[in-house]
Each structure stands twice: as structure tokens, then as C-alpha cells.
C-alpha positions in Angstrom: 116.6 91.7 130.8 113.6 91.6 128.7 114.0 93.0 125.3 112.0 96.6 125.2 109.0 97.0 122.4 109.7 98.7 119.3 106.6 100.1 120.0 105.0 102.1 123.2 101.5 100.0 123.4 98.4 101.5 122.7 97.0 100.9 125.6 100.1 102.9 127.0 99.6 106.5 125.0 97.9 106.1 121.6 99.3 109.2 120.0 103.1 107.9 121.4 102.1 104.8 119.2 101.1 106.3 116.3 104.2 108.4 116.2 106.5 105.4 117.3 105.2 103.6 113.8 105.0 106.4 110.8 108.5 106.7 112.2 109.9 103.3 112.6 107.6 101.5 109.9 109.4 103.9 107.5 106.0 106.0 106.4 107.2 109.4 106.9 109.1 111.5 108.5 108.4 115.6 109.4 109.5 118.4 106.9 111.9 121.6 107.5 108.7 123.8 108.1 106.6 122.8 110.6 103.8 121.4 109.8 104.9 119.7 106.5 105.9 116.4 105.8 108.0 114.0 104.2 106.3 111.0 102.7 108.8 108.0 102.5 109.0 105.1 100.0 106.4 102.8 101.7 104.5 105.3 103.1 103.8 106.7 99.7 103.8 103.5 98.4 100.4 103.0 100.1 99.1 106.7 99.0 99.9 105.2 95.4 97.9 102.6 95.7 95.0 104.6 97.0 95.2 106.6 94.2 94.8 104.2 91.5 91.7 102.0 93.4 90.0 105.6 93.8 91.1 107.1 90.3 89.3 103.9 88.2 86.1 104.8 91.1 86.2 108.1 90.0 86.7 107.7 86.1 83.9 104.8 86.4 81.7 107.8 87.6 82.5 109.8 84.7 85.0 112.2 85.8 87.9 113.1 83.8 91.3 113.8 85.5 92.7 117.9 84.9 95.4 120.0 86.6 95.0 123.8 88.0 97.7 126.2 89.3 98.8 125.8 92.7 98.9 130.2 93.1 95.4 131.4 93.1 94.6 135.3 92.9 93.5 136.3 96.1 90.6 138.6 94.6 89.0 135.0 93.5 88.5 133.9 97.1 86.6 137.0 97.9 84.0 136.6 95.2 82.3 134.0 97.8 82.1 135.3 101.3 81.1 132.3 102.9 84.0 130.7 101.6 86.4 132.9 102.1 85.0 133.8 105.5 86.0 129.8 106.3 89.5 129.4 104.8 90.8 133.0 106.1 93.0 131.5 109.3 94.3 129.0 107.5 96.0 130.6 104.4 99.3 131.1 103.1 99.7 133.8 101.1 102.5 135.0 99.0 103.0 139.1 98.8 106.7 139.3 97.1 108.0 137.2 93.9 111.0 137.8 91.8 112.1 140.1 94.3 109.9 142.9 94.8 105.9 143.2 96.1 103.3 141.9 93.9 100.4 143.9 92.6 98.0 141.3 94.0 98.7 138.9 96.6 98.5 135.1 95.6 97.2 132.7 97.5 98.6 129.0 98.1 95.6 126.8 96.6 93.6 125.6 100.0 91.0 124.2 97.5 90.1 124.8 94.2 86.5 125.6 93.8 87.6 129.9 92.8 89.9 129.1 90.3 88.2 126.3 88.5 85.0 128.2 88.5 86.8 130.6 86.5 87.4 128.5 84.0 84.2 126.5 84.3 82.6 130.3 83.0 84.9 130.0 80.0 84.1 126.6 79.3 80.6 126.5 80.0 78.1 127.8 77.1 75.1 125.4 76.9 73.0 122.8 78.2 75.4 120.7 75.9 78.3 121.0 77.9 77.0 119.6 80.9 77.6 117.9 82.7 81.1 118.9 83.6 83.4 116.5 85.7 86.9 117.3 86.4 89.0 115.6 89.2 92.5 116.6 89.9 95.4 115.0 91.8 97.3 117.5 93.5 98.3 119.4 97.3 97.1 121.8 98.7 98.0 124.6 101.5 96.2 125.1 104.9 98.2 126.5 108.0 97.8 124.2 110.7 98.2 125.2 114.1 98.3 121.7 115.5 99.9 119.4 113.0 100.0 115.7 112.6 101.6 113.8 110.0 99.1 112.6 107.3 96.0 113.4 109.8 96.5 117.0 110.0 99.4 118.4 108.0 99.9 122.1 106.3 100.8 120.6 103.5 98.9 117.4 102.0 98.1 115.5 99.0 94.6 114.8 97.9 91.9 114.5 94.7 89.9 117.2 94.3 86.6 116.7 92.0 84.7 119.3 90.7 81.1 119.2 88.6 78.8 121.7 86.8 75.4 120.4 86.1 72.1 121.9 84.3 69.7 121.1 87.8 70.2 121.0 91.4 68.7 117.3 90.9 71.5 116.2 89.1 73.8 118.0 91.2 72.4 116.4 94.4 72.6 113.1 92.7 75.9 113.1 91.6 77.5 114.2 95.1 75.5 111.4 96.4 76.9 108.9 93.9 80.6 109.9 94.3 79.6 109.7 98.3 78.5 105.8 97.9 79.7 104.2 95.0 83.3 105.9 95.2 84.6 107.0 98.4 82.2 104.2 100.5 83.0 101.6 97.9 86.7 102.4 98.0 87.0 102.7 102.2 85.1 99.2 103.3 86.1 97.4 100.6 89.9 98.1 100.1 90.8 99.8 103.0 88.6 97.2 105.1 87.6 100.4 107.5 83.6 100.0 108.1 82.7 103.7 107.8 79.6 105.7 108.6 77.8 107.8 106.1 75.8 110.8 106.9 75.4 114.6 106.4 77.3 117.1 108.4 75.1 119.8 110.6 75.1 123.4 109.4 77.7 124.5 111.9 80.6 121.3 109.9 79.4 121.8 106.4 81.7 122.9 103.7 82.3 127.2 103.4 79.9 127.6 100.5 78.3 124.5 100.5 74.2 123.8 100.8 74.7 120.7 101.9 78.1 118.1 102.9 77.7 114.4 102.9 80.7 112.7 105.2 82.1 109.3 105.6 83.3 108.8 109.3 85.4 106.3 110.6 85.9 105.0 114.2 89.9 104.9 115.1 91.6 102.1 117.2 91.5 104.7 120.1 87.4 105.3 119.6 87.8 108.5 117.9 86.4 109.5 115.0 88.2 110.7 111.5 86.5 112.3 108.4 87.7 110.2 106.4 86.1 112.4 103.4 83.2 114.3 102.0 81.4 115.4 99.3 79.6 118.6 98.9 76.4 120.2 97.4 77.5 123.5 96.5 74.3 125.1 95.0 75.1 128.1 92.5 77.0 129.9 95.4 80.1 129.7 93.5 78.1 129.7 90.5 76.6 133.0 90.6 79.8 134.2 92.0 81.6 133.8 88.9 78.8 133.8 86.6 78.9 130.2 85.7 76.1 130.0 83.4 74.7 127.9 80.5 71.8 128.8 77.5 69.2 126.1 78.6 67.3 124.5 76.0 64.2 126.8 76.1 66.8 129.5 75.5 67.2 130.9 79.2 70.7 131.8 80.7 70.7 129.7 83.7 73.2 129.1 86.7 75.0 125.7 87.2 74.6 123.6 90.4 77.6 122.3 91.6 79.3 119.8 93.7 83.0 119.2 94.9 84.4 116.3 96.9 87.6 114.9 97.9 89.9 112.7 99.4 93.6 113.0 101.1 96.6 111.3 102.5 94.9 111.9 105.9 93.3 108.3 104.8 97.3 107.1 105.6 96.6 107.7 109.0 93.1 106.5 109.2 94.6 103.2 107.7 97.4 103.0 110.6 94.8 103.7 113.4 91.9 101.6 112.3 94.4 98.4 111.8 97.6 98.9 113.2 98.2 97.0 116.6 101.3 97.1 119.1 103.3 95.0 116.5 103.0 98.0 114.1 100.7 98.3 110.9 98.4 96.1 109.5 97.9 96.5 105.7 94.7 95.5 104.1 95.7 93.1 101.6 93.5 94.7 98.5 94.9 98.0 99.2 98.8 96.3 100.2 101.8 97.4 97.5 103.6 94.5 98.9 101.1 91.5 100.0 103.7 88.9 100.0 107.1 89.4 101.1 109.3 85.8 100.1 112.4 85.8 103.0 115.5 84.1 102.3 116.6 82.9 106.1 120.4 82.2 105.3 122.5 82.8 102.2 123.0 79.5 100.9 122.9 80.1 97.0 120.4 77.3 96.6 117.4 79.3 99.2 118.6 82.5 97.2 117.6 80.5 94.0 114.2 79.2 95.4 113.0 82.7 96.7 113.7 84.4 93.1 111.6 81.5 91.9 109.1 81.6 94.2 108.8 85.5 93.9 108.6 85.4 90.0 105.8 82.2 90.4 103.8 84.6 92.8 104.1 87.2 90.5 102.9 85.6 87.8 99.7 84.2 89.8 98.7 88.4 90.0 100.6 88.7 93.2 102.2 92.0 94.5 105.3 90.5 95.6 108.8 91.1 96.8 111.4 89.1 97.4 113.9 89.9 100.5 117.3 88.4 100.0 119.3 90.3 102.4 121.0 87.8 104.4 123.5 90.2 105.5 121.0 91.5 107.9 119.6 89.3 110.6 116.5 87.2 109.9 115.1 88.2 113.4 115.6 92.1 112.2 113.9 91.4 108.9 111.2 89.9 110.4 110.6 92.6 112.8 110.8 95.0 109.9 108.4 93.1 107.9 105.5 92.7 110.8 105.9 97.0 111.6 105.0 97.3 108.0 102.6 95.0 108.0 102.7 93.1 104.9 100.2 90.6 105.2 102.0 87.1 104.2 105.8 86.1 104.9 106.9 83.3 103.1 110.0 82.1 105.2 112.8 79.9 103.5 115.7 78.4 104.8 117.8 75.2 103.9 115.7 72.7 106.2 112.3 73.9 104.5 114.0 72.8 101.0 114.9 69.8 102.4 111.3 69.1 103.3 109.8 70.9 99.8 108.0 73.8 102.2 108.0 77.3 103.3 106.8 78.9 106.8 104.0 80.7 105.8 103.7 83.6 108.4 100.2 85.8 108.7 100.5 89.4 109.3 96.5 89.7 110.3 95.4 86.4 111.1 98.6 85.8 113.0 100.7 82.2 113.9 102.9 80.5 111.5 102.4 77.6 109.6 104.8 74.8 107.2 103.3 75.0 104.0 104.1 73.1 100.7 105.7 75.1 97.8 104.1 74.1 95.6 100.7 74.9 97.1 101.7 78.4 97.4 99.6 80.0 94.7 96.6 78.1 95.5 96.8 78.8 99.2 98.0 82.4 98.9 95.0 84.3 97.2 92.3 82.7 99.8 94.5 83.7 102.7 94.7 87.2 101.6 90.9 87.4 100.8 90.2 85.7 104.4 92.2 88.6 105.8 90.4 91.3 104.3 87.3 90.1 105.7 89.1 90.0 108.9 90.4 93.7 108.9 86.5 94.5 108.0 84.9 92.5 110.1 87.5 93.7 113.3 86.5 97.8 112.1 82.8 97.0 112.1 82.4 95.5 115.6 84.8 97.9 117.1 82.2 100.8 116.3 79.2 98.9 117.2 80.4 97.7 120.5 81.8 100.9 121.2 78.7 103.3 120.2 75.8 103.3 122.5 72.6 105.5 122.2 72.1 108.1 125.1 69.3 110.3 125.5 71.0 113.4 127.0 73.9 116.1 126.3 75.7 114.7 129.4 75.1 110.9 128.5 76.5 112.1 124.5 79.6 113.5 126.3 80.9 110.8 128.7 80.4 108.4 125.9 82.5 110.1 123.6 85.4 109.7 126.4 86.0 106.3 125.2 83.7 105.7 121.4 80.9 107.2 120.1 77.5 108.0 121.3 73.9 108.3 119.0 71.3 110.7 120.2 68.1 111.9 118.5 68.9 115.6 116.9 65.7 116.6 117.9 66.8 116.3 120.8 70.0 118.1 120.7 70.0 120.6 117.9 72.5 123.5 117.5 72.6 124.8 121.0 73.4 121.1 122.3 75.8 120.8 119.6 77.4 124.0 121.2 77.5 122.8 124.4 79.5 119.7 123.2 82.1 121.3 121.6 83.0 123.6 125.0 83.6 119.6 126.0 86.4 119.1 122.4 83.3 116.7 121.7 81.4 117.0 117.9 78.6 116.0 115.7 80.5 114.2 113.0 77.2 113.3 111.3 73.8 112.8 111.2 71.8 109.8 110.0 68.3 108.2 109.6 67.1 105.5 112.1 67.8 103.0 109.5 71.6 104.6 109.4 70.7 106.1 105.6 71.8 109.8 104.8 68.8 111.8 105.9 67.4 114.3 102.9 67.5 117.1 105.2 68.9 118.3 108.6 65.7 118.2 110.1 64.1 114.7 108.8 62.3 113.2 110.9 64.2 110.2 113.1 67.6 112.1 112.7 70.1 110.7 114.7 73.3 112.6 115.7 76.5 110.7 115.9 78.5 112.2 118.3 82.5 111.8 119.2 85.9 113.1 119.8 87.7 113.3 116.7 91.2 113.7 114.8 
């Protein structure tokens, strides 16, 4: 009998394939409370690498890390009407503590605009205090009706940036900088996902923002995933919390603000963008383990050699792990490393040592070939860069091949069954957007004809990118 596949094939059932991969690659488990998740060490290592790459870019943009409380007085959220209305269905509220009813209910942090503004209003006194650029790495809670691990969970991990500026222009420029130089740079050059940068429609805008910039990625099944957002908040929260400053002209002015965030949803995007029927494929620049050196048999000479190779590769700046678990069959270990998507396996057995070679298996490009042991430090970095470029190329080719230009709402809805559609926003408009929503199709973002981000929703030549989405 043929051995059954480890994963449900993508073409048979993409959601089942996704769930199979999350489980069998040991990325995460469902938590005990509906909608929560337990992130396992291998999955968390991916998130840690994302944090490291993102944190460096955020700090290069001038922001500093801080931390704000998980619990927020309910009265804070009611100060900004649009904000509280937008988040009301998702809130988790604490009414009792210490065995008795609280004087004021406490909201478990869904996002931190309100509590951060409470403190910005204390910290900002004059124009000399601006810009104030703060970021925090934290967890948030949004009560999720249709949970899916990494993609939509009641509790998830993220970073949220919050800034205050003296002028609208400064705030707008900074939101765009985060959008382009931090998020897009990371997603394209590290995650290997060819995201589309655009602005949200008024319907899809963050509650309380005057503009939301988004990054949309096409997943392996043709659906869209919102990978991150950067918001221009205008002065809405500043006025609600009286976050103001004394200008150089001696006038009291409200600050202009931004907020921006990405979350563990990016792990889901990584899986669905690059995974195949054999498991995950991790971009080398992201991978916590770029190379695994595997001992095929428990020969002492082989064990010594794989540790030596591991040390050499580590000294060459490669993130490496040695697998000397020879009490576990080699075939099972090879399948496990395929599932986990480690870019390169270096397999070493007694016969390889006799020949002065190792078998090099490439997860992304595929295939195996013998390689001289003394060539590994030179060869592997080149392979990793080739594989990084291949994943980005595949992501771009998938999006381009499955995106069509259409002229009517009906054509847009039909195209969204298998990919994305582009339609002039002037021909679609809010009414057409509402009609598409009735068919579970949304306007993912608005872009200019040349692919750039339009200055306004009604800018001439604006195009709506339409898709089904996670």
C-alpha cells in the first residue's frame, strides 16, 4: 500500500492543509479558551526572528520601546466615539477583581491608542517634546468569533507604534515611512512576500483614523491577507485626551498622531505564502535555523563530524542546528525537517566521510547533491541567497498571474473566486464596495495607476484591488 501523505494536499483542501501544517510542523496548538493559542518553540522562534528584524527597523526609524498596561479603564475608550464603536463587539471586559465588583469595568487591551494618549498628554508640554515616537511589543485581546491559529485569534502578539507630531505633514510622512521603510522592506526582503502597498477605503479604515495604509499579500490559494497597517490618526485622539503642546509661537496646539502595527498574523502569512504539500518553506533571511546538519547513523566518527561541521558553519555566520538523534530513524527526521521548512540539510553518513563529501538537500529549490565538505562554508551562503530570491520571485509571479483587470462589479466578484481583481475606484465606489461585501469580497486597498499609494481616496486614476480575504 502507498504511504498516505503527511499533509492534506493544498489542491484538495487548503484550510485543512494549513491546519495540518501548523500541527505537524509543531508551530502551535489551540489554547484551552476558545480562540487562544499556544505557540510552540519552533513557531515562537519564527516570531522571535520577525521581532528582531522588525525591531531593528523600528529603532532605525527613531522609535523607542516602552510598555503600557494590559488593563485599560473603560472610560478611556468612550472618549473617542468612533474608536469605541469600532471595537465594541471585540472587547473583553473585566467586571470583578479580588472577589468583588469593580467600581469601573476594565477593558483588556484591544489596542493602546487611548491609554497611551493618557500618558502622552502628560509627557508632551512644548514643541521641544516632539516628535514623540514610542513602540511596544505586547499581547492584545479581541474577542474573535471565527478563530484560526495565527490568522485570527482572541489573544495575539504584536508590536504597536504610537507617535505624536507637531504638524499634519510630519505625522503623515512618518506613517508613510513606517509603511514603506519598515513594513514593506521587512516583508519583501526578509519574509519574501511581494506585498501590495495601498490605502484602505473609508469603510475599511481603522476606527478613529483619518487614513489607513495597508500591506496586502496574496496567499497560495489566491486570497488576500492584510499583513500590516499604518494609520494617520489626525487629531481625533489628541482632542479626546487633550494631548497638546505649546508651539514656538506661544500657541496651545493639539498634536497630530500615528499608530501602526504588525502581529503574529505574519506567521500565518508566511505559512500560506510559501508552504507546499511537503510542509513549510522558511525564507533563509528569516529562518531561525538556516541549516540543519544531520547524522545519518550513530557512528562516533559521523557524530564528531556533524558537530565539527555545525561549529564551522556557525563560525561562518550561519544559523545552524546539529541533529545527532540517531536513535530516531533518519527517514522520519528528514520528513520532520522538510515539514519545518529548514532551507538546507547537510546529511552525513559513513560513506560520505569516506568520500570527503556530504549530501546537501535544498528545501526551497528542491533536489539533493553531494558536496565537498571543505566547500560548505563557501557554497551555503550563496544557496541561501538564491533560495531567498526564489521565494520572492514565486510570490510576485503568483500575484501577477492571478490578478486581472476588470470593468464591472460582476467581473470583480467572479475574479475574486480564484485571485484578485483590479477595477477603477471611480467605477466601483462605496456602493459597489457594499455590493461586493454581500458576496464576501472586499476592497483590500486603493492604489494609483503606477502602483504607488494614492494621496487621497478620490485621486484621479485610483484603482481598487478586490479580493476575498482572511
